[in-house]
C-alpha positions in Angstrom: 9.2 24.0 -31.6 9.2 21.5 -34.4 10.1 21.9 -38.0 10.8 19.8 -41.1 14.6 19.2 -41.1 15.2 16.8 -44.0 13.9 14.0 -46.2 15.7 10.7 -46.6 16.0 8.7 -49.8 17.5 5.2 -49.8 19.8 4.5 -52.7 18.9 1.7 -55.2 21.0 -1.2 -56.4 23.1 1.1 -58.5 24.7 2.5 -55.3 24.9 5.9 -53.6 26.7 8.0 -56.1 24.8 6.8 -59.2 21.5 7.3 -57.3 22.6 10.8 -56.3 23.6 11.7 -59.9 20.2 10.7 -61.2 18.5 12.9 -58.5 20.9 15.7 -59.2 20.1 15.6 -62.9 16.3 15.5 -62.2 16.4 18.4 -59.8 19.2 20.5 -61.4 20.8 20.7 -57.9 24.3 19.9 -56.7 25.1 17.5 -53.9 28.1 17.1 -51.6 29.4 14.0 -50.0 28.2 13.8 -46.5 30.2 11.0 -44.9 29.9 7.9 -42.8 27.5 7.5 -39.8 29.7 5.0 -37.8 27.0 4.3 -35.2 24.4 3.4 -37.9 26.5 1.7 -40.5 25.4 4.1 -43.2 26.8 6.9 -45.4 25.1 9.7 -47.2 25.3 12.6 -49.7 23.6 15.9 -49.1 21.5 18.2 -51.3 21.4 21.5 -49.3 18.0 23.3 -49.6 16.6 26.6 -48.4 14.8 27.0 -45.1 17.5 25.1 -43.2 16.4 21.8 -44.9 18.0 19.2 -47.0 17.6 16.0 -49.0 19.9 13.1 -48.0 20.5 10.1 -50.2 21.7 7.3 -47.9 23.4 3.9 -48.4 23.8 1.0 -46.0 27.4 -0.2 -45.5 28.6 -3.8 -45.1 29.3 -3.0 -41.4 28.1 -4.7 -38.2 26.5 -1.5 -37.0 24.1 -1.6 -39.9 22.6 -4.9 -38.7 22.1 -3.7 -35.2 21.1 0.0 -35.5 17.5 0.6 -36.5 18.5 3.4 -38.9 20.8 1.0 -40.8 18.1 -1.6 -40.8 15.6 0.9 -42.3 18.0 1.9 -45.0 18.8 -1.7 -45.9 15.2 -2.7 -46.1 14.3 0.2 -48.4 17.3 -0.3 -50.6 16.5 -4.0 -50.9 13.1 -3.0 -52.3 14.9 -1.1 -55.0 15.4 2.2 -53.2 13.3 5.3 -52.9 11.8 7.5 -50.2 12.6 6.1 -46.7 11.3 8.8 -44.5 11.1 12.3 -43.3 12.6 13.9 -40.2 11.4 16.6 -37.9 13.8 18.5 -35.7 13.0 19.5 -32.1 14.4 21.9 -29.6 13.8 19.5 -26.8 13.8 15.7 -27.0 12.5 14.9 -23.5 8.8 14.9 -24.4 9.4 12.6 -27.3 11.4 10.2 -25.1 8.7 10.2 -22.5 5.9 9.6 -25.1 7.8 6.9 -26.9 9.1 5.2 -23.8 12.7 5.1 -24.7 15.8 7.2 -24.9 17.1 9.0 -28.0 20.3 7.5 -29.5 23.3 9.6 -30.4 24.4 10.0 -34.0 27.6 11.5 -35.5 29.3 12.2 -38.7 32.9 13.3 -39.1 34.0 15.8 -41.6 37.3 15.4 -43.6 38.8 18.3 -41.6 38.2 16.5 -38.3 35.1 18.5 -37.3 32.2 16.4 -36.1 28.4 16.9 -36.4 26.5 15.3 -33.6 22.8 14.8 -32.8 20.2 12.8 -30.9 17.5 10.9 -32.7 14.5 8.8 -31.9 11.6 7.2 -33.8 13.3 5.0 -36.4 11.6 1.9 -35.0 8.3 3.8 -35.4 9.1 4.6 -39.0 10.0 1.0 -39.7 6.6 -0.1 -38.3 4.6 2.7 -39.8 6.5 4.6 -42.6 4.1 7.5 -42.7 5.5 8.9 -39.4 8.6 11.0 -39.2 11.6 10.3 -37.1 12.7 13.0 -34.7 16.1 14.6 -34.3 17.8 17.2 -32.1 21.0 18.7 -33.3 23.5 19.1 -30.4 24.5 22.6 -29.2 27.2 24.3 -31.1 26.6 22.4 -34.4 24.6 25.1 -36.1 27.3 26.0 -38.6 27.7 22.3 -39.5 24.0 21.7 -40.4 23.9 19.9 -43.8 21.8 22.7 -45.3 24.9 24.9 -45.1 27.2 22.6 -47.1 26.5 24.6 -50.3 24.6 27.8 -51.1 21.1 26.3 -51.5 19.1 27.2 -54.7 16.0 24.9 -54.3 13.5 24.1 -51.6 10.9 21.5 -50.6 7.4 22.7 -51.6 5.2 19.7 -50.7 5.4 16.2 -49.2 2.7 13.7 -50.3 2.2 10.9 -47.8 0.1 7.8 -48.0 -1.3 7.9 -44.5 -3.3 9.9 -42.0 -2.7 13.5 -40.8 -4.3 12.6 -37.5 -2.0 9.6 -37.0 1.1 11.8 -37.8 0.0 14.6 -35.4 -0.7 12.0 -32.7 2.8 10.6 -33.2 4.3 14.1 -32.9 2.4 14.6 -29.7 1.8 18.4 -30.0 -0.6 19.0 -32.9 -1.0 22.7 -32.0 2.7 23.3 -32.2 3.5 21.5 -35.4 4.9 24.1 -37.8 6.8 22.5 -40.7 7.8 25.8 -42.2 7.2 26.5 -45.9 6.3 22.9 -46.7 2.7 21.7 -47.5 1.8 18.2 -46.2 -0.6 16.3 -48.5 -2.1 13.2 -47.0 -3.8 10.5 -49.1 -5.5 7.4 -48.0 -2.9 4.6 -48.2 -3.3 2.1 -51.0 -0.9 -0.5 -49.7 2.0 0.4 -47.5 1.9 3.9 -45.9 4.8 6.3 -46.3 6.1 9.1 -48.6 4.6 8.9 -52.1 6.5 11.9 -53.5 8.3 15.1 -52.6 7.8 18.2 -54.7 10.8 20.6 -55.1 11.1 24.1 -56.5 14.4 24.5 -58.2 15.9 26.4 -61.2 14.2 23.8 -63.4 10.8 24.8 -61.9 8.6 22.3 -60.1 10.1 18.8 -59.9 8.4 15.8 -58.3 10.4 12.9 -57.1 
């Protein structure tokens, strides 16, 4: 089973918290500090959303891991272009098909909470996203982490309504490997022929402010 898990926004030159404050004001939603991803050389803040989804705003750190890890490289590249939508992420129940299809192993990720708890996962596909930003990266949350899912960090009041992508639906479904099983929940996917670089053009949210497009 596949579902949309989250969307990733790379912060601009103003830095993580200022970028998050701007998004918070636009959406009328609260965010919480996520924490550091030590394996990737990044840190994030979280906007919890309904349907077990969330928006993360992510910043690359001046850390050796960010130069080696593809996720850190992707965040750095997007931030150096001024920030904006970096990618979207689909969660899977089983990573083995994706590993076989992409010809490599998923890499572990982790984030520690201030109270010492740790959220852990496996992810794959960041190199694909760097090469072709229309495709999602893929993630499998480790067993026993359900209560730590970022969507549960606050009581969510908004949700993702639509993602508009410059790219090809067929290309995305081919990348995901199981077109007949792709259920992204309550989210509409809108594909437009790319004019320039493919990737996320906008994300439409429904919040207390009504419809908001970022």
